[in-house]
N, CA, C and O atoms as a MOPAC input file, in Angstrom:
PM7 MOZYME 1SCF
protein

 N    -25.99300 1    31.76500 1    34.37400 1
 C    -27.05100 1    32.44400 1    33.66200 1
 C    -28.37800 1    31.76700 1    34.00000 1
 O    -28.47300 1    30.54000 1    33.98300 1
 N    -29.37800 1    32.54800 1    34.29800 1
 C    -30.70200 1    32.01800 1    34.61600 1
 C    -31.35100 1    31.37500 1    33.39700 1
 O    -31.16600 1    31.81900 1    32.26400 1
 N    -32.11200 1    30.32300 1    33.65500 1
 C    -32.84300 1    29.65800 1    32.57300 1
 C    -34.01400 1    30.48300 1    32.06700 1
 O    -34.39800 1    30.36400 1    30.90300 1
 N    -34.58400 1    31.31300 1    32.92000 1
 C    -35.82500 1    32.05100 1    32.62200 1
 C    -36.90000 1    31.03200 1    32.23500 1
 O    -37.38500 1    31.00500 1    31.10400 1
 N    -37.25100 1    30.20100 1    33.20900 1
 C    -38.24900 1    29.15100 1    32.97800 1
 C    -39.59700 1    29.76900 1    32.61500 1
 O    -39.96400 1    30.81900 1    33.14200 1
 N    -40.33700 1    29.11400 1    31.70900 1
 C    -41.51700 1    29.73700 1    31.10300 1
 C    -42.83800 1    29.63500 1    31.86200 1
 O    -43.83700 1    30.20100 1    31.42000 1
 N    -42.86700 1    28.92000 1    33.00500 1
 C    -44.15800 1    28.80400 1    33.69500 1
 C    -43.96400 1    28.55300 1    35.18300 1
 O    -42.88200 1    28.18800 1    35.64100 1
 N    -45.04700 1    28.76100 1    35.91900 1
 C    -45.07900 1    28.45100 1    37.34500 1
 C    -45.04800 1    26.93600 1    37.49400 1
 O    -45.84000 1    26.22500 1    36.87500 1
 N    -44.13900 1    26.45600 1    38.31000 1
 C    -44.00800 1    25.01400 1    38.49600 1
 C    -45.23100 1    24.40900 1    39.19000 1
 O    -45.50500 1    23.22000 1    39.03000 1
 N    -45.95500 1    25.20600 1    39.94600 1
 C    -47.10600 1    24.66800 1    40.67900 1
 C    -48.40900 1    24.76800 1    39.89300 1
 O    -49.07700 1    23.75600 1    39.67800 1
 N    -48.77400 1    25.96000 1    39.46500 1
 C    -50.08300 1    26.13000 1    38.81700 1
 C    -50.02100 1    26.13000 1    37.28800 1
 O    -51.05300 1    26.03600 1    36.62400 1
 N    -48.81000 1    26.23500 1    36.72900 1
 C    -48.66600 1    26.20400 1    35.27600 1
 C    -48.85300 1    27.54200 1    34.58600 1
 O    -48.79000 1    27.60400 1    33.35800 1
 N    -49.07800 1    28.61300 1    35.32900 1
 C    -49.28000 1    29.93800 1    34.73000 1
 C    -48.07300 1    30.31200 1    33.87200 1
 O    -46.93000 1    30.08600 1    34.27000 1
 N    -48.32500 1    30.87900 1    32.70700 1
 C    -47.25200 1    31.34100 1    31.83700 1
 C    -46.48100 1    32.47400 1    32.50500 1
 O    -47.07100 1    33.40700 1    33.05200 1
 N    -45.15300 1    32.37900 1    32.45200 1
 C    -44.28300 1    33.41300 1    33.01300 1
 C    -43.18800 1    33.73100 1    31.99200 1
 O    -42.03400 1    33.34000 1    32.16600 1
 N    -43.56000 1    34.44300 1    30.92800 1
 C    -42.55900 1    34.78800 1    29.91600 1
 C    -41.48700 1    35.70600 1    30.50400 1
 O    -41.65100 1    36.24800 1    31.59700 1
 N    -40.41400 1    35.86700 1    29.78200 1
 C    -39.29000 1    36.68500 1    30.24000 1
 C    -39.73500 1    38.04000 1    30.79500 1
 O    -39.21900 1    38.47900 1    31.82200 1
 N    -40.67300 1    38.70100 1    30.14000 1
 C    -41.06400 1    40.05600 1    30.55400 1
 C    -42.04800 1    40.08600 1    31.72200 1
 O    -42.48200 1    41.16400 1    32.12900 1
 N    -42.40400 1    38.93300 1    32.26200 1
 C    -43.34500 1    38.87800 1    33.37700 1
 C    -42.74800 1    39.46200 1    34.65000 1
 O    -41.62200 1    39.14100 1    35.03000 1
 N    -43.51300 1    40.31600 1    35.29500 1
 C    -43.11100 1    40.84600 1    36.60200 1
 C    -43.73200 1    40.01600 1    37.71800 1
 O    -43.62600 1    40.36700 1    38.89300 1
 N    -44.37600 1    38.91800 1    37.35000 1
 C    -45.05500 1    38.03600 1    38.28900 1
 C    -44.20000 1    36.82000 1    38.67000 1
 O    -44.61600 1    36.02800 1    39.51600 1
 N    -43.02600 1    36.65600 1    38.07000 1
 C    -42.19600 1    35.47000 1    38.30500 1
 C    -41.33500 1    35.63000 1    39.55400 1
 O    -40.71700 1    36.67200 1    39.77000 1
 N    -41.30600 1    34.58600 1    40.36600 1
 C    -40.49300 1    34.53500 1    41.57800 1
 C    -39.60700 1    33.29700 1    41.48700 1
 O    -40.02800 1    32.26800 1    40.95900 1
 N    -38.37300 1    33.39500 1    42.00300 1
 C    -37.46000 1    32.25600 1    41.99900 1
 C    -36.79400 1    32.10500 1    43.35900 1
 O    -36.69000 1    33.06200 1    44.12600 1
 N    -36.34100 1    30.87400 1    43.64600 1
 C    -35.51800 1    30.63200 1    44.83400 1
 C    -34.06200 1    30.56700 1    44.37100 1
 O    -33.78000 1    30.80100 1    43.19600 1
 N    -33.14700 1    30.25600 1    45.26700 1
 C    -31.72800 1    30.24000 1    44.90000 1
 C    -31.37900 1    29.10400 1    43.93700 1
 O    -30.31800 1    29.12900 1    43.31300 1
 N    -32.26100 1    28.11100 1    43.81100 1
 C    -32.04600 1    27.02100 1    42.85700 1
 C    -32.83600 1    27.25200 1    41.57400 1
 O    -32.87900 1    26.38300 1    40.70300 1
 N    -33.45000 1    28.40000 1    41.45900 1
 C    -34.23300 1    28.83000 1    40.31200 1
 C    -35.55800 1    28.07900 1    40.15600 1
 O    -36.12000 1    28.03600 1    39.06100 1
 N    -36.05500 1    27.49400 1    41.23800 1
 C    -37.42900 1    26.99300 1    41.19300 1
 C    -38.26200 1    28.22800 1    40.85800 1
 O    -38.03300 1    29.29800 1    41.42200 1
 N    -39.20900 1    28.09600 1    39.96300 1
 C    -39.93300 1    29.25000 1    39.43800 1
 C    -41.42700 1    29.13600 1    39.72400 1
 O    -42.05800 1    28.13100 1    39.39700 1
 N    -41.98300 1    30.17300 1    40.33300 1
 C    -43.40200 1    30.20600 1    40.67200 1
 C    -43.95300 1    31.59600 1    40.38500 1
 O    -43.21000 1    32.57700 1    40.34900 1
 N    -45.25500 1    31.66600 1    40.18400 1
 C    -45.90500 1    32.97300 1    40.08000 1
 C    -45.98900 1    33.54900 1    41.50100 1
 O    -45.85400 1    32.81600 1    42.48000 1
 N    -46.21100 1    34.84400 1    41.60400 1
 C    -46.28100 1    35.48600 1    42.92300 1
 C    -47.37800 1    34.88400 1    43.79300 1
 O    -47.19500 1    34.71300 1    44.99800 1
 N    -48.52100 1    34.56000 1    43.18400 1
 C    -49.61400 1    33.98500 1    43.98000 1
 C    -49.17500 1    32.69400 1    44.65100 1
 O    -49.40500 1    32.50800 1    45.84600 1
 N    -48.54400 1    31.80100 1    43.89600 1
 C    -48.10800 1    30.52700 1    44.48200 1
 C    -46.96500 1    30.74400 1    45.46900 1
 O    -46.99500 1    30.20400 1    46.57500 1
 N    -45.95600 1    31.52700 1    45.08200 1
 C    -44.78400 1    31.73300 1    45.94000 1
 C    -45.15100 1    32.36600 1    47.27600 1
 O    -44.66200 1    31.93900 1    48.32200 1
 N    -46.00500 1    33.37600 1    47.24600 1
 C    -46.29200 1    34.12100 1    48.46700 1
 C    -47.56200 1    33.69300 1    49.18400 1
 O    -47.59600 1    33.67400 1    50.41400 1
 N    -48.60700 1    33.34800 1    48.44000 1
 C    -49.87700 1    32.98200 1    49.08100 1
 C    -49.97600 1    31.48800 1    49.37900 1
 O    -50.41200 1    31.10000 1    50.46300 1
 N    -49.58000 1    30.66200 1    48.43600 1
 C    -49.67400 1    29.20600 1    48.63800 1
 C    -48.51400 1    28.70400 1    49.49100 1
 O    -48.72400 1    27.99400 1    50.47400 1
 N    -47.27200 1    29.07700 1    49.11000 1
 C    -46.08600 1    28.54900 1    49.78000 1
 C    -45.53400 1    29.46400 1    50.86600 1
 O    -44.56400 1    29.11200 1    51.53800 1
 N    -46.14000 1    30.63000 1    51.04500 1
 C    -45.79600 1    31.55800 1    52.14300 1
 C    -44.31100 1    31.89500 1    52.19500 1
 O    -43.72200 1    31.96900 1    53.27300 1
 N    -43.70300 1    32.10000 1    51.01400 1
 C    -42.29400 1    32.48800 1    50.89500 1
 C    -41.33200 1    31.40600 1    51.40300 1
 O    -40.22300 1    31.71500 1    51.83900 1
 N    -41.75600 1    30.14800 1    51.34500 1
 C    -40.89400 1    29.01300 1    51.68000 1
 C    -40.93100 1    28.05900 1    50.49100 1
 O    -41.95900 1    27.43600 1    50.22500 1
 N    -39.81700 1    27.94300 1    49.77600 1
 C    -39.77000 1    27.08100 1    48.59600 1
 C    -40.06800 1    25.63800 1    48.99600 1
 O    -39.43500 1    25.11300 1    49.91200 1
 N    -41.02300 1    24.98800 1    48.32600 1
 C    -41.37200 1    23.60800 1    48.68600 1
 C    -40.28100 1    22.60000 1    48.33300 1
 O    -40.33400 1    21.45600 1    48.78400 1
 N    -39.30300 1    23.00100 1    47.54300 1
 C    -38.21800 1    22.08700 1    47.17600 1
 C    -37.02500 1    22.18600 1    48.12400 1
 O    -36.47600 1    21.17000 1    48.55100 1
 N    -36.62300 1    23.43000 1    48.45300 1
 C    -35.38800 1    23.59000 1    49.23300 1
 C    -35.57700 1    24.29100 1    50.57800 1
 O    -34.67000 1    24.27000 1    51.41000 1
 N    -36.73400 1    24.91000 1    50.80600 1
 C    -36.95800 1    25.63800 1    52.05800 1
 C    -36.45200 1    27.06300 1    52.02900 1
 O    -36.57800 1    27.78200 1    53.02000 1
 N    -35.88300 1    27.48600 1    50.91700 1
 C    -35.39200 1    28.85800 1    50.78700 1
 C    -36.52600 1    29.84200 1    50.54700 1
 O    -37.69500 1    29.46300 1    50.48600 1
 N    -36.16300 1    31.09600 1    50.41300 1
 C    -37.16100 1    32.13700 1    50.15000 1
 C    -37.22100 1    32.43600 1    48.66000 1
 O    -36.46600 1    31.86700 1    47.87100 1
 N    -38.11800 1    33.32500 1    48.28700 1
 C    -38.29300 1    33.72000 1    46.89500 1
 C    -37.94500 1    35.18500 1    46.70100 1
 O    -38.12200 1    36.00600 1    47.60100 1
 N    -37.44800 1    35.49800 1    45.51600 1
 C    -37.20700 1    36.87900 1    45.09100 1
 C    -37.78200 1    37.03100 1    43.69200 1
 O    -37.99600 1    36.04100 1    42.99200 1
 N    -38.03100 1    38.26200 1    43.28600 1
 C    -38.52200 1    38.51000 1    41.93100 1
 C    -37.46000 1    38.09100 1    40.91900 1
 O    -36.27900 1    38.40200 1    41.07100 1
 N    -37.90200 1    37.38300 1    39.89100 1
 C    -36.96800 1    36.98400 1    38.83800 1
 C    -36.64700 1    38.19500 1    37.97600 1
 O    -37.55700 1    38.92300 1    37.57900 1
 N    -35.37400 1    38.42700 1    37.67700 1
 C    -35.04600 1    39.55300 1    36.81600 1
 C    -35.52200 1    39.32100 1    35.38700 1
 O    -35.73900 1    38.18600 1    34.96300 1
 N    -35.67600 1    40.40400 1    34.66700 1
 C    -36.08900 1    40.34400 1    33.26400 1
 C    -34.84400 1    40.52600 1    32.40900 1
 O    -34.12900 1    41.52000 1    32.54100 1
 N    -34.59100 1    39.56800 1    31.53900 1
 C    -33.43000 1    39.66000 1    30.64500 1
 C    -33.71600 1    40.70400 1    29.56800 1
 O    -34.77300 1    40.66000 1    28.93900 1
 N    -32.79200 1    41.64600 1    29.34400 1
 C    -32.99300 1    42.65100 1    28.29700 1
 C    -33.22800 1    41.98200 1    26.93600 1
 O    -32.62600 1    40.95300 1    26.63100 1
 N    -34.09800 1    42.57100 1    26.13400 1
 C    -34.48100 1    41.96800 1    24.84300 1
 C    -33.28700 1    41.68800 1    23.94600 1
 O    -33.26200 1    40.66600 1    23.26000 1
 N    -32.30000 1    42.56800 1    23.93500 1
 C    -31.12900 1    42.35200 1    23.08800 1
 C    -30.37600 1    41.08900 1    23.53000 1
 O    -29.85000 1    40.35300 1    22.69500 1
 N    -30.33000 1    40.84800 1    24.82800 1
 C    -29.67400 1    39.64600 1    25.35600 1
 C    -30.55200 1    38.41300 1    25.16900 1
 O    -30.05000 1    37.30900 1    24.96200 1
 N    -31.86400 1    38.61200 1    25.24400 1
 C    -32.79300 1    37.50000 1    25.06100 1
 C    -32.68700 1    36.93100 1    23.64600 1
 O    -32.87000 1    35.73200 1    23.43300 1
 N    -32.39300 1    37.79500 1    22.69500 1
 C    -32.20800 1    37.32700 1    21.31800 1
 C    -30.98700 1    36.42700 1    21.21100 1
 O    -31.00600 1    35.44200 1    20.47300 1
 N    -29.92800 1    36.75400 1    21.93800 1
 C    -28.69500 1    35.96100 1    21.91100 1
 C    -28.79300 1    34.72700 1    22.80700 1
 O    -28.29400 1    33.65400 1    22.46700 1
 N    -29.44200 1    34.90000 1    23.95300 1
 C    -29.54100 1    33.83800 1    24.96000 1
 C    -30.99200 1    33.72300 1    25.40700 1
 O    -31.36500 1    34.24400 1    26.45800 1
 N    -31.81600 1    33.03500 1    24.60300 1
 C    -33.24800 1    32.94100 1    24.92900 1
 C    -33.49700 1    32.14400 1    26.21500 1
 O    -32.67900 1    31.32600 1    26.63700 1
 N    -34.64300 1    32.41400 1    26.81000 1
 C    -35.03900 1    31.67100 1    27.99600 1
 C    -35.39600 1    30.24000 1    27.64000 1
 O    -35.52600 1    29.89000 1    26.46700 1
 N    -35.55100 1    29.43200 1    28.65200 1
 C    -35.88300 1    28.02100 1    28.47700 1
 C    -37.27900 1    27.85400 1    27.86400 1
 O    -38.18000 1    28.65300 1    28.12200 1
 N    -37.43800 1    26.83700 1    27.07400 1
 C    -38.74700 1    26.47200 1    26.53100 1
 C    -39.31300 1    25.26300 1    27.28700 1
 O    -40.43900 1    24.83500 1    27.03600 1
 N    -38.51800 1    24.72200 1    28.21100 1
 C    -38.89000 1    23.53500 1    28.97000 1
 C    -39.84900 1    23.90000 1    30.10300 1
 O    -39.45600 1    24.53800 1    31.08000 1
 N    -41.10400 1    23.49000 1    29.96400 1
 C    -42.10900 1    23.77100 1    30.98600 1
 C    -42.01200 1    22.73900 1    32.09700 1
 O    -42.18700 1    21.54400 1    31.85600 1
 N    -41.73400 1    23.19400 1    33.31000 1
 C    -41.66600 1    22.32300 1    34.48600 1
 C    -42.92300 1    22.56600 1    35.30900 1
 O    -42.89600 1    23.29300 1    36.30200 1
 N    -44.00600 1    21.96100 1    34.89400 1
 C    -45.26800 1    22.10100 1    35.62500 1
 C    -45.45700 1    20.82700 1    36.42900 1
 O    -45.98900 1    19.83400 1    35.93200 1
 N    -45.01100 1    20.87100 1    37.68200 1
 C    -45.07800 1    19.72000 1    38.58100 1
 C    -45.72700 1    20.20200 1    39.87700 1
 O    -45.02500 1    20.56000 1    40.82300 1
 N    -47.06500 1    20.21300 1    39.93100 1
 C    -47.73600 1    20.70700 1    41.13700 1
 C    -47.19400 1    20.04400 1    42.40700 1
 O    -46.96200 1    18.83600 1    42.43700 1
 N    -47.00200 1    20.83300 1    43.42800 1
 C    -46.43100 1    20.35900 1    44.68700 1
 C    -47.52400 1    19.84100 1    45.61900 1
 O    -48.68300 1    20.25000 1    45.54000 1
 N    -47.12500 1    18.94100 1    46.49200 1
 C    -48.01100 1    18.36500 1    47.49400 1
 C    -48.14700 1    19.38900 1    48.63000 1
 O    -47.20500 1    19.60500 1    49.39300 1
 N    -49.29900 1    20.00100 1    48.73300 1
 C    -49.52700 1    21.06000 1    49.73000 1
 C    -49.41700 1    20.51100 1    51.15300 1
 O    -48.88800 1    21.19000 1    52.03200 1
 N    -49.90800 1    19.29800 1    51.39100 1
 C    -49.82000 1    18.72100 1    52.74000 1
 C    -48.36700 1    18.48600 1    53.13900 1
 O    -47.98500 1    18.74600 1    54.28100 1
 N    -47.56000 1    17.99900 1    52.20800 1
 C    -46.14000 1    17.78500 1    52.48800 1
 C    -45.43400 1    19.12500 1    52.73000 1
 O    -44.56200 1    19.22900 1    53.59200 1
 N    -45.81800 1    20.13400 1    51.96900 1
 C    -45.21200 1    21.45500 1    52.14700 1
 C    -45.54300 1    22.02700 1    53.51600 1
 O    -44.75800 1    22.79800 1    54.06800 1
 N    -46.68300 1    21.66400 1    54.06600 1
 C    -47.08500 1    22.16700 1    55.37800 1
 C    -46.03300 1    21.84700 1    56.43900 1
 O    -45.78600 1    22.66400 1    57.32600 1
 N    -45.41200 1    20.67100 1    56.35900 1
 C    -44.35300 1    20.29800 1    57.31000 1
 C    -43.16700 1    21.25900 1    57.19000 1
 O    -42.63900 1    21.72500 1    58.20000 1
 N    -42.75500 1    21.54900 1    55.96500 1
 C    -41.64200 1    22.47200 1    55.75400 1
 C    -42.03200 1    23.87200 1    56.19900 1
 O    -41.22500 1    24.59100 1    56.78700 1
 N    -43.26500 1    24.25400 1    55.91800 1
 C    -43.74400 1    25.57700 1    56.29700 1
 C    -43.73000 1    25.74600 1    57.81800 1
 O    -43.34400 1    26.79800 1    58.32600 1
 N    -44.14800 1    24.71800 1    58.53100 1
 C    -44.13500 1    24.78500 1    59.99600 1
 C    -42.71200 1    24.94600 1    60.52600 1
 O    -42.49000 1    25.63100 1    61.52500 1
 N    -41.76200 1    24.32200 1    59.86200 1
 C    -40.36200 1    24.38600 1    60.27200 1
 C    -39.73700 1    25.74900 1    59.96600 1
 O    -38.95000 1    26.25400 1    60.76600 1
 N    -40.07600 1    26.35300 1    58.81800 1
 C    -39.36000 1    27.53500 1    58.34600 1
 C    -40.14600 1    28.84100 1    58.29100 1
 O    -39.53100 1    29.90000 1    58.16500 1
 N    -41.44900 1    28.81700 1    58.37800 1
 C    -42.24200 1    30.03200 1    58.14500 1
 C    -41.83600 1    31.20800 1    59.03500 1
 O    -41.81600 1    32.34700 1    58.56900 1
 N    -41.52100 1    30.96100 1    60.27500 1
 C    -41.16500 1    32.04700 1    61.17900 1
 C    -39.65300 1    32.22400 1    61.33100 1
 O    -39.19400 1    32.94600 1    62.21500 1
 N    -38.88800 1    31.56300 1    60.46800 1
 C    -37.43100 1    31.67400 1    60.48700 1
 C    -37.00700 1    32.54500 1    59.31200 1
 O    -37.33100 1    32.23000 1    58.16700 1
 N    -36.29200 1    33.62900 1    59.57000 1
 C    -35.85100 1    34.47700 1    58.45600 1
 C    -35.01300 1    33.66900 1    57.46300 1
 O    -34.29100 1    32.75900 1    57.87200 1
 N    -35.09400 1    33.98400 1    56.17000 1
 C    -34.35700 1    33.22300 1    55.16300 1
 C    -32.86800 1    33.06400 1    55.46800 1
 O    -32.29300 1    32.00600 1    55.21100 1
 N    -32.25000 1    34.09100 1    56.00600 1
 C    -30.80700 1    34.01800 1    56.28000 1
 C    -30.46000 1    33.08200 1    57.44100 1
 O    -29.28500 1    32.80800 1    57.68500 1
 N    -31.47500 1    32.59000 1    58.15700 1
 C    -31.23800 1    31.68600 1    59.29300 1
 C    -31.75200 1    30.27200 1    59.04500 1
 O    -31.64400 1    29.41200 1    59.91900 1
 N    -32.30800 1    30.02600 1    57.86800 1
 C    -32.88200 1    28.69500 1    57.58900 1
 C    -31.79800 1    27.66900 1    57.37200 1
 O    -32.09400 1    26.50000 1    57.12600 1

């Protein structure tokens, strides 16, 4: 079950469950679309994977299984990410 993390790990933008702006990688690193696609160019700075839109948990299920309240706002080192970006940017996600 997804944690439904409440904010972008890089910029800190709020990403509540109903947000259509939330993107996640396969390890559930969570970023807003601006950071995931414009800053990190669809290469997760933690694992090198790609991003997909985070699903929205139905409200009835959210009442039973609420999203995480733990804010993981840990801005990433853009210069360090550049090395990963150079390695993976032109490699399709399924070949990384």
